N, C-alpha and C positions, 0 to 999 in steps of 0.2 A: 389061920390067916396068913402065916408063912406059906403054907402049901400052895395057897391060891396064888400068892406073888410069884413064887417060883414057877408056878404054871402059865402065869400070863408073860413073865419074862422069857420062857422057853418057847411059848407061841410066838413071840414077837422075833426073837433070834431064828427061829426056823423059817419063818416068811421071809426075813430080810435076806438071809443066805440063799434060800432059794430064788427069791426075786433077781440077786445079783447074779446067779448062775444062768437063769432064763434070759436075762439080757444078753449076756454073752453068747449063749447058744443061738438066740434069734439074730444075733449079727453074723454069727457063722453061716447060717442058713440064706440069710438075705445075700450075702458076699458070694457065697459059692452058688445059690440059684441064680445069680446074674440080675438081681433087683437093681433099678434105676438109683444110680448113687445120687441123683439130684432130687429124689422124692423126699418130702416131709418125714415119712416114717422110716425111711433108711437113714436119713441125717440124723433123727433124733436118737434112733438105737445106736448108730455109730458114736454120737457125741457122749451117750451115756455109757457105752461099753469101752471107751479108750480109756477113761479114769480108772475104771475098776478092774481093768485088765492089770494094772499095776506094773512091774518089771516084766512080766509075760509078753506084754505087747511085742516086744523086738527081741525076744529070747533066741528064737532061731530065725534065720534068715534064708529060708530056700528061695531060687529064682522064682518060682511060680506063686503069684500073689495069693491065689486061692488056698493053696497048701499053706502059705504062711499064717494066713488067718485061721485055718482050721487047727492047726498045731499050737500057735499061740494063744488064741482066744479059747480054744478047747481046753488047754492046761490051765488057764486062768479059772474057767468055770469048774473043772474038777478041784482045784486049789479052794474056791469059795464053798464047795460042798463039804470038803475034808475040815475047813475051819468051822464051818457050821455044825458038823458031827461032834467034833471035839469040845466047842463051847455048849453045845446043849448036853453033852455028857458031865461037863463041870458044872452046869447050871442045876442040873437035875439032882447031882449029889448034895446040893444045898438043902435039899428037902429032908 
């Protein structure tokens, strides 16, 4: 029973961490690709990406807006992938 619960928890953590990183990467792609900022898809992704980027949102402040998004939101995506890996390792040790 415990093995099953740990497996389910690991699966949920894995998908949530991956989803957070994907939202951030999609925001970078839409911004760098020049997507229409008023499009509902673009605004939805931006509204999801900004809070999950945490303090990375304005960590670096280069003059080029696209570079700013690449660096800051890219770092946030890497952060969430790192957190995901660490938490998964800890959860799997409970098994």
